[in-house]
C-alpha atoms as one frame of an Amber mdcrd trajectory, in Angstrom:
protein
  54.586 101.957  93.122  52.351 100.346  95.115  51.524  97.806  92.559  55.826
  96.672  91.976  55.844  96.227  95.756  52.441  93.640  95.456  54.126  92.004
  92.883  57.385  91.583  94.398  55.678  90.184  97.305  53.621  88.085  95.191
  56.390  86.588  93.267  58.348  86.005  96.464  55.280  83.797  97.952  55.052
  81.981  94.916  58.509  80.771  94.580  58.526  79.985  98.404  55.369  78.032
  97.524  56.931  76.467  94.742  59.850  75.501  96.693  57.912  73.897  99.143
  56.211  71.960  97.023  59.126  70.770  94.809  60.626  69.814  98.712  57.797
  66.801  98.716  59.103  65.331  95.582  62.611  64.465  97.088  63.100  60.719
  97.246  64.505  61.012 100.501  62.119  59.258 102.479  63.585  57.187 105.277
  60.725  54.627 105.467  60.441  54.077 101.647  64.409  53.612 101.397  64.511
  50.936 104.328  63.863  47.638 102.877  64.131  44.525 105.141  63.241  41.511
 102.800  63.209  37.664 103.429  66.772  37.382 102.268  69.524  39.149  99.684
  67.764  36.779  96.997  64.271  37.527  97.504  62.526  38.563  94.235  64.683
  35.908  92.216  61.595  33.567  91.534  62.919  32.805  87.988  66.290  31.847
  89.182  65.108  29.879  91.810  63.127  27.792  89.453  65.735  27.447  87.105
  68.222  25.920  90.018  65.453  23.659  91.214  64.634  22.315  88.051  68.578
  21.485  87.030  69.167  17.821  86.904  73.048  17.982  87.790  73.887  20.889
  89.035  77.223  19.587  89.908  80.500  20.324  87.795  81.429  17.150  85.918
  84.615  16.866  87.804  83.253  17.099  91.016  82.275  13.083  90.954  85.693
  12.091  90.361  86.952   9.838  93.075  90.959   9.462  92.265  92.022  12.309
  94.125  95.604  12.718  93.513  97.881  12.708  96.650 101.452  11.701  98.394
 101.249   8.672 100.016 104.739   8.670 101.568 104.265  12.413 102.711 101.089
  11.664 104.607 102.512   8.690 106.003 105.367  10.835 107.387 103.090  13.351
 108.665 101.030  10.685 110.792 104.625   9.031 111.930 105.670  12.670 113.017
 102.270  13.118 114.828 102.345   9.221 116.553 105.855  10.385 117.967 104.718
  13.863 118.955 107.502  15.409 116.779 105.060  17.304 114.515 106.873  20.345
 112.742 105.522  23.980 113.804 104.403  25.664 110.800 106.273  28.199 109.163
 105.279  31.521 107.304 102.102  31.636 108.807 101.833  35.137 109.170 100.248
  37.511 106.675 102.862  40.219 106.769 106.039  39.679 104.694 108.549  41.394
 107.269 110.326  38.973 109.593 109.733  40.021 113.349 112.545  38.888 115.682
 112.175  40.440 119.340 115.686  39.570 120.062 117.126  42.062 116.823 115.135
  44.814 118.554 117.577  47.768 119.501 117.326  48.663 123.155 115.838  51.994
 123.997 118.631  54.481 125.113 118.751  55.350 128.648 117.679  58.984 129.457
 120.694  60.885 130.278 121.188  61.947 133.987 121.861  65.628 134.850
């Protein structure tokens, strides 16, 4: 009888020791998980070298100097600006719901007793 009690205790101690030892293997180390690199691209030396040695990194259309524009429209905008008749912008809200404070219903007055 005494032998089985000793075996139970020994197996309990062995299980606790294995649990304690295995707990050290968990990758929950706060010190090792925090990384503070110089930049988010740190470690991309190959990509940096490729970009540095590229002859012309800009796309072909970036050098085009003929930009399409509407001269009459630009001239009318300048004239409105000079005469102080600037048109206020419309539809600059991020909401698709139109807000009209004059159309808000009035709150019902509390009934007197």
